[in-house]
C-alpha positions as CSV (number, residue, x, y, z in Angstrom):
1,M,-35.0,56.4,-24.5
2,A,-34.1,60.2,-24.5
3,T,-35.9,62.6,-22.2
4,G,-38.9,64.1,-23.9
5,D,-39.0,61.6,-26.8
6,T,-42.6,60.9,-26.9
7,A,-42.4,59.1,-30.2
8,A,-40.1,56.5,-28.6
9,V,-42.7,56.1,-25.8
10,F,-45.5,55.4,-28.2
11,T,-43.4,53.1,-30.3
12,T,-42.4,51.1,-27.0
13,I,-46.1,50.9,-26.2
14,A,-47.0,49.4,-29.6
15,K,-44.2,46.9,-29.4
16,A,-45.4,45.9,-26.0
17,K,-48.9,45.2,-27.2
18,V,-47.5,43.0,-29.9
19,R,-45.4,41.1,-27.4
20,C,-48.3,40.6,-25.1
21,H,-50.6,39.6,-28.2
22,L,-52.9,42.5,-27.4
23,A,-55.2,44.3,-29.9
24,A,-53.8,47.7,-31.3
25,D,-56.8,49.5,-29.6
26,A,-56.3,47.8,-26.3
27,P,-56.7,50.3,-23.4
28,V,-53.5,51.8,-21.9
29,R,-53.2,53.4,-18.5
30,S,-50.3,55.3,-17.2
31,C,-49.2,57.7,-14.4
32,Y,-46.4,60.0,-13.6
33,E,-45.4,62.2,-10.7
34,A,-46.3,65.8,-10.7
35,G,-43.2,68.1,-11.1
36,R,-41.4,70.5,-13.2
37,D,-42.6,68.9,-16.5
38,G,-46.0,70.2,-15.8
39,F,-49.0,68.8,-17.8
40,W,-47.7,68.7,-21.4
41,L,-46.9,65.0,-21.2
42,H,-50.4,64.3,-19.8
43,R,-52.0,66.0,-22.6
44,R,-49.8,64.4,-25.2
45,L,-50.7,60.9,-23.8
46,E,-54.5,61.9,-23.7
47,E,-54.3,62.8,-27.4
48,H,-53.2,59.1,-28.2
49,Q,-56.0,57.8,-26.1
50,I,-53.9,56.7,-23.1
51,T,-55.6,57.1,-19.7
52,N,-53.1,59.0,-17.7
53,L,-52.8,60.1,-14.0
54,V,-50.7,62.9,-12.6
55,V,-50.1,62.1,-8.9
56,D,-48.7,64.0,-6.1
57,S,-45.3,62.6,-5.3
58,A,-45.6,63.4,-1.6
59,S,-48.6,61.1,-1.3
60,I,-46.8,58.0,-2.6
61,E,-46.1,55.6,0.2
62,V,-42.5,54.9,1.0
63,N,-40.6,52.4,3.2
64,R,-39.9,54.0,6.6
65,R,-36.5,52.1,7.1
66,R,-33.8,54.3,8.0
67,R,-31.8,53.3,4.9
68,G,-33.7,52.3,1.9
69,A,-32.7,51.5,-1.7
70,K,-33.8,54.0,-4.4
71,T,-33.4,53.4,-8.2
72,D,-35.4,54.4,-11.2
73,R,-36.4,50.7,-11.5
74,L,-37.7,50.5,-8.0
75,D,-39.6,53.8,-8.4
76,S,-41.2,52.6,-11.6
77,D,-42.2,49.2,-9.9
78,K,-43.7,51.1,-7.0
79,L,-45.8,53.3,-9.3
80,L,-46.9,50.3,-11.3
81,S,-47.9,48.5,-8.2
82,M,-50.0,51.6,-7.0
83,L,-51.5,52.2,-10.3
84,M,-52.8,48.7,-10.3
85,R,-54.2,49.0,-6.7
86,Y,-55.8,52.4,-7.8
87,Y,-57.7,50.9,-10.7
88,A,-58.6,47.9,-8.5
89,G,-60.6,50.2,-6.3
90,E,-58.2,51.7,-3.8
91,R,-58.9,55.4,-4.7
92,R,-57.2,56.6,-1.7
93,V,-53.8,55.0,-2.5
94,W,-52.5,58.3,-3.5
95,A,-53.5,61.9,-4.4
96,V,-54.4,62.6,-8.1
97,A,-53.8,66.1,-9.4
98,R,-56.5,68.0,-11.2
99,I,-55.5,69.0,-14.7
100,P,-56.2,72.6,-15.7
101,T,-56.8,73.4,-19.3
102,P,-53.9,75.1,-21.2
103,E,-55.8,78.4,-21.1
104,Q,-56.3,78.1,-17.3
105,E,-52.7,77.2,-16.9
106,D,-51.5,80.1,-18.8
107,G,-53.7,82.4,-16.9
108,R,-51.7,81.9,-13.8
109,R,-48.5,83.1,-15.5
110,V,-49.1,86.8,-15.2
111,H,-49.7,87.2,-11.4
112,R,-46.9,84.7,-10.7
113,E,-44.4,86.6,-12.6
114,L,-45.8,89.7,-11.0
115,D,-45.0,88.2,-7.5
116,R,-41.5,87.3,-8.7
117,L,-40.8,90.8,-9.9
118,R,-42.0,92.3,-6.6
119,Q,-39.6,90.1,-4.7
120,E,-36.9,91.2,-7.2
121,R,-37.6,94.8,-6.7
122,T,-37.4,94.4,-2.9
123,A,-34.1,92.5,-3.2
124,H,-32.4,95.1,-5.4
125,S,-33.6,97.9,-3.2
126,N,-32.3,96.2,-0.1
127,R,-29.0,95.5,-1.8
128,I,-28.6,99.2,-2.7
129,R,-29.3,100.3,0.8
130,S,-27.0,97.8,2.2
131,L,-24.1,99.0,-0.1
132,L,-24.8,102.6,0.9
133,V,-24.8,101.8,4.6
134,L,-21.1,100.6,4.2
135,H,-20.2,104.4,3.9
136,N,-22.9,105.6,6.3
137,L,-25.2,106.9,3.4
138,R,-29.0,106.5,4.0
139,V,-31.8,107.5,1.6
140,E,-35.5,107.3,2.2
141,R,-36.5,106.2,-1.2
142,I,-34.7,104.6,-4.1
143,G,-36.1,105.7,-7.5
144,G,-37.7,108.8,-8.9
145,R,-36.6,112.3,-9.1
146,A,-35.6,112.5,-5.3
147,W,-33.3,109.6,-5.9
148,S,-31.7,111.2,-9.1
149,H,-31.1,114.4,-7.2
150,W,-29.7,112.6,-4.1
151,W,-27.4,110.3,-6.1
152,A,-26.0,113.2,-8.2
153,Q,-25.0,114.8,-4.9
154,N,-23.5,111.7,-3.1
155,A,-22.3,109.5,-5.8
156,A,-18.8,111.3,-5.8
157,R,-18.3,110.2,-2.2
158,L,-18.0,106.5,-3.2
159,L,-15.1,104.6,-4.8
160,P,-15.5,103.9,-8.5
161,A,-16.1,100.1,-8.1
162,L,-18.8,100.5,-5.5
163,R,-20.4,103.4,-7.4
164,A,-20.5,101.3,-10.6
165,E,-22.1,98.3,-8.7
166,I,-24.8,100.5,-7.4
167,E,-25.6,101.9,-10.7
168,R,-25.9,98.5,-12.3
169,E,-28.1,97.4,-9.4
170,F,-30.3,100.4,-9.9
171,E,-30.6,99.5,-13.5
172,R,-31.9,96.1,-12.6
173,L,-34.2,97.8,-10.1
174,S,-35.5,100.2,-12.7
175,L,-36.1,97.3,-15.2
176,A,-38.1,95.3,-12.7
177,A,-40.2,98.4,-11.7
178,R,-41.1,99.0,-15.4
179,Q,-42.1,95.5,-16.0
180,I,-44.3,95.6,-12.7
181,R,-46.1,98.7,-14.0
182,T,-46.7,97.0,-17.3
183,I,-48.0,93.9,-15.8
184,E,-50.3,95.9,-13.2
185,A,-51.7,97.8,-16.1
186,Q,-52.6,94.5,-17.9
187,Q,-54.1,93.2,-14.7
188,Q,-56.2,96.2,-14.2
189,R,-57.7,95.8,-17.6
190,E,-58.4,92.1,-17.4
191,V,-59.8,92.2,-13.8
192,R,-63.0,94.1,-14.8
193,S,-64.3,90.8,-16.3
194,G,-65.0,87.2,-14.9
195,A,-65.3,86.4,-11.4
196,Q,-62.6,88.8,-9.9
197,P,-64.9,91.9,-9.6
198,M,-67.5,89.8,-7.7
199,I,-64.9,88.9,-4.9
200,A,-63.4,92.4,-5.0
201,R,-66.9,93.9,-4.1
202,L,-66.2,92.7,-0.6
203,T,-64.7,95.3,1.6
204,G,-60.9,94.4,2.4
205,I,-60.4,92.4,-0.7
206,G,-58.6,94.3,-3.5
207,T,-58.6,93.6,-7.2
208,G,-55.0,92.1,-7.0
209,S,-56.0,89.6,-4.4
210,A,-59.3,88.8,-6.2
211,W,-57.3,88.2,-9.3
212,S,-55.0,85.8,-7.7
213,L,-57.7,83.9,-5.9
214,V,-59.6,83.3,-9.0
215,R,-56.6,82.2,-11.1
216,E,-55.1,80.0,-8.4
217,L,-58.1,78.6,-6.7
218,F,-61.7,79.5,-7.5
219,G,-61.4,79.8,-11.3
220,W,-60.8,76.1,-12.1
221,R,-60.7,74.0,-9.0
222,H,-64.2,72.8,-8.4
223,C,-64.5,71.9,-4.8
224,H,-67.5,69.7,-3.6
225,N,-67.4,70.7,0.0
226,R,-65.6,72.8,2.7
227,R,-63.4,70.0,3.7
228,E,-62.0,69.5,0.1
229,L,-61.4,73.2,-0.1
230,A,-59.5,73.4,3.2
231,S,-57.5,70.4,2.1
232,C,-56.7,72.1,-1.3
233,L,-55.4,75.1,0.6
234,G,-53.4,73.1,3.1
235,L,-55.4,74.8,6.0
236,A,-56.8,71.5,7.2
237,P,-55.8,70.4,10.8
238,T,-53.5,67.4,11.3
239,P,-54.2,65.7,14.6
240,Y,-51.8,63.1,16.1
241,A,-53.8,60.6,18.3
242,S,-52.1,57.3,19.3
243,G,-53.1,55.6,22.5
244,T,-52.9,58.2,25.3
245,S,-51.0,60.7,23.2
246,E,-53.1,63.3,21.5
247,V,-51.3,66.3,19.9
248,E,-52.5,68.9,17.4
249,Q,-49.7,69.3,14.8
250,G,-51.1,72.4,13.1
251,I,-52.4,72.9,9.5
252,S,-51.3,70.5,6.9
253,K,-49.6,72.9,4.5
254,I,-50.4,70.7,1.6
255,G,-51.7,72.1,-1.4
256,N,-51.5,75.6,-3.3
257,R,-48.8,77.6,-1.3
258,R,-49.7,80.8,-3.0
259,A,-53.4,80.6,-2.2
260,R,-52.8,79.6,1.3
261,W,-50.4,82.7,1.9
262,L,-53.0,84.9,0.3
263,M,-55.8,83.6,2.5
264,V,-53.9,84.2,5.7
265,E,-53.2,87.8,4.5
266,L,-56.8,88.3,3.6
267,A,-57.8,87.0,7.1
268,W,-55.9,89.7,8.7
269,S,-57.3,92.2,6.3
270,W,-60.8,90.9,7.0
271,L,-60.4,91.6,10.7
272,R,-59.4,95.2,9.9
273,F,-62.0,96.1,7.3
274,Q,-64.8,93.9,8.3
275,P,-65.1,94.1,12.1
276,P,-68.9,93.8,12.2
277,S,-69.0,90.5,10.3
278,Q,-69.7,87.1,12.0
279,L,-66.3,85.9,11.2
280,S,-64.5,88.9,12.9
281,R,-66.7,88.6,15.9
282,W,-66.0,84.9,16.1
283,F,-62.2,85.5,16.0
284,N,-62.3,88.2,18.5
285,T,-64.4,86.1,21.0
286,R,-62.1,83.1,20.6
287,F,-58.7,84.3,20.1
288,A,-58.4,88.1,20.4
289,G,-57.6,88.0,24.2
290,G,-54.8,85.4,23.8
291,G,-51.1,85.8,23.2
292,K,-49.2,85.9,19.8
293,R,-49.2,82.1,19.5
294,V,-53.0,81.8,20.2
295,R,-53.6,84.6,17.5
296,R,-51.5,82.9,14.9
297,I,-53.5,79.6,15.6
298,G,-56.7,81.7,15.3
299,I,-55.8,83.4,12.1
300,A,-55.2,80.1,10.4
301,A,-58.6,79.0,11.5
302,L,-60.1,82.3,10.3
303,A,-58.4,81.9,7.0
304,R,-60.0,78.4,6.6
305,R,-63.5,79.8,7.4
306,L,-63.0,82.8,5.2
307,S,-62.1,80.7,2.2
308,V,-65.3,78.6,2.8
309,A,-67.3,81.8,3.0
310,L,-65.8,83.1,-0.3
311,W,-66.4,79.8,-1.9
312,R,-70.0,79.9,-1.0
313,Y,-70.2,83.5,-2.1
314,L,-69.0,82.6,-5.6
315,E,-70.8,79.4,-6.0
316,F,-74.2,80.3,-4.4
317,G,-74.1,84.1,-4.0
318,E,-74.3,83.9,-0.2
319,I,-72.7,87.1,1.2
320,P,-70.7,86.3,4.4
321,L,-72.9,87.2,7.4
322,G,-72.4,90.8,8.5
323,A,-70.0,91.5,5.7
324,T,-70.2,94.8,3.9
325,L,-69.8,95.6,0.2
326,K,-67.9,98.4,-1.5
327,S,-69.9,101.3,-2.7
328,R,-68.1,101.3,-6.0
329,P,-65.0,99.2,-7.1
330,R,-61.6,100.7,-6.5
331,R,-59.1,101.1,-9.3
332,A,-56.0,100.7,-7.4
333,L,-54.5,97.3,-7.1
334,A,-54.3,95.8,-3.7
335,T,-52.5,92.7,-2.5
């Protein structure tokens, strides 16, 4: 069976029903591991009345022997066994992914592309600076009129191959910068509607951060309690207690990596722009007097509490205690 051949899949299912003497409308249940294929297969199966689960591959139990056999057949047998256990009532046998709608999935494309473009811009800029330093040339800013004037004066000091490489690198940098400006303009237009402005009303949270939070977390993931929210972000604690040994292993780091990074950044921003708030006072009381390691532990705890406070703010309209609101929304994007 060729990869992506869904027609062959449905034909095989129909033949299996005939072989097992089942009715044509007999229920079918399936599962597959979440990965690069995304959710198109899940939607295709659902269109053909097949109940499907998309499971987190990291949650599938494995044999802990030092050297274990692994084949596609063994993997499929394991998935079948766990699927039977799941529908027999063992709901904790693995973690099932929540499926966004096609519109919600498409809504995450813009800010993710923007993040990649910003990383590319930084990489191109650093590469140009590194090439210039090879000849003891240093420039404050790459791009704009100042760069054009500086390059016109100093380009002749470089050998032809190096000069051509820097010019090509600058072309890629310019392309990334233009695309960033285009996407930021689109983001600014769309951020005025929906839940983003509500989060952005809080001092210390910019429209760019509000955009990403809604698209990645609060827009389509419906958490029922604070523990579920912390687990979704990967900010839940992971204790290790066995016999007389008791160790805290740190946060789980399971879940949406982008949202977790953003919440940690917003926690630092919250301390700076919301010092009178209850969350900031709690952090200063517990962790501000400690060393760097203690503050890093504290900022993860603050990020977890802040995510719960923002969730309550969006769901129930509860403003975090002591938090201040902006007098008017800012137009500049903030990350």
